[in-house]
C-alpha positions in Angstrom: -6.0 46.3 -43.3 -3.1 43.9 -43.1 -2.4 42.0 -46.3 -2.5 38.3 -46.2 0.7 36.4 -46.7 1.8 36.8 -50.3 -0.9 39.2 -51.2 -0.4 42.9 -52.0 -1.8 45.3 -49.5 -3.8 47.0 -52.2 -6.2 44.1 -52.8 -9.6 45.4 -51.6 -11.8 42.4 -52.6 -11.2 39.1 -54.3 -13.7 37.3 -56.5 -15.8 37.9 -59.6 -17.8 41.1 -59.5 -21.3 40.8 -60.8 -22.6 43.7 -62.8 -26.2 44.5 -61.9 -28.8 46.7 -63.6 -31.8 47.5 -61.4 -35.1 47.9 -63.3 -38.5 48.9 -61.9 -41.4 46.6 -62.8 -45.0 47.5 -63.6 -46.0 45.9 -60.3 -45.6 48.1 -57.1 -43.2 46.6 -54.6 -41.4 44.4 -57.2 -37.9 45.2 -58.5 -36.1 43.4 -61.3 -32.4 43.0 -61.4 -30.4 41.9 -64.5 -26.9 40.5 -64.1 -24.0 39.6 -66.3 -23.9 36.2 -64.8 -26.3 33.3 -65.2 -27.3 32.2 -61.7 -29.9 29.4 -62.3 -29.2 28.0 -65.7 -32.4 27.4 -67.6 -34.6 26.7 -64.6 -36.9 29.0 -62.6 -36.2 29.2 -58.9 -38.8 30.7 -56.5 -38.1 31.3 -52.8 -40.4 32.5 -50.0 -39.4 33.1 -46.4 -41.9 30.5 -45.1 -39.8 27.7 -46.7 -36.2 27.1 -45.7 -33.7 27.8 -48.5 -31.6 24.6 -48.9 -28.6 24.0 -51.1 -25.5 25.9 -52.0 -26.1 26.9 -55.6 -25.8 30.6 -56.4 -29.6 31.3 -56.4 -29.9 29.5 -53.1 -27.1 31.6 -51.5 -28.5 34.8 -52.9 -32.1 34.1 -51.7 -30.7 33.4 -48.2 -28.8 36.6 -48.2 -31.8 38.6 -49.3 -34.0 37.1 -46.7 -31.4 37.7 -44.0 -31.4 41.4 -45.1 -35.1 41.5 -44.2 -38.0 43.2 -45.9 -38.2 40.7 -48.8 -41.4 38.7 -49.4 -40.2 36.6 -52.3 -37.3 36.0 -54.7 -37.5 34.6 -58.2 -34.4 33.7 -60.2 -34.4 32.8 -63.9 -31.1 32.7 -65.6 -29.6 36.1 -65.1 -32.8 37.9 -63.9 -33.6 38.2 -60.3 -37.1 39.5 -59.3 -37.6 40.6 -55.7 -41.0 41.2 -54.2 -40.5 43.6 -51.3 -42.4 43.2 -48.0 -41.6 46.7 -46.8 -41.2 48.8 -50.0 -37.5 49.5 -49.2 -35.1 48.0 -51.8 -32.0 49.7 -50.5 -28.9 47.5 -50.4 -30.3 44.7 -52.5 -28.3 45.6 -55.6 -25.1 45.5 -53.5 -26.0 42.1 -52.1 -26.3 40.8 -55.6 -23.1 42.5 -56.8 -21.1 40.9 -54.0 -22.5 37.3 -54.6 -19.1 36.0 -55.9 -16.9 38.2 -53.8 -15.2 35.9 -51.3 -12.5 38.0 -49.5 -13.5 41.4 -48.3 -11.7 44.1 -46.4 -11.6 43.2 -42.7 -12.1 39.5 -43.3 -9.0 37.5 -42.2 -7.7 35.1 -44.8 -6.8 31.8 -43.3 -4.1 29.7 -45.0 -4.3 25.9 -44.4 -1.2 24.5 -42.8 
């Protein structure tokens, strides 16, 4: 990977990593994730694939990414807790999507500098 102008070649990703703990729930097909970042403030946010996710707040962006992954029936965000209802029973990769929520520059992504 070529380093961006003025950035060391050892930078692998830039942003704020999110620590995520995956916890099973008592309901089959539902996984709970706890993070070290508050995503929704004090409010509850519920997302389903039949309603377009509008907005650019962190819970909106996360819900869109999870639905783009596929296999997700619903997403609920309250503070630092994300509850995902699976449509397929396969939760692989969801934790990594949450962890990378605030990672903006990844290996292989060209950094553009405004002129």
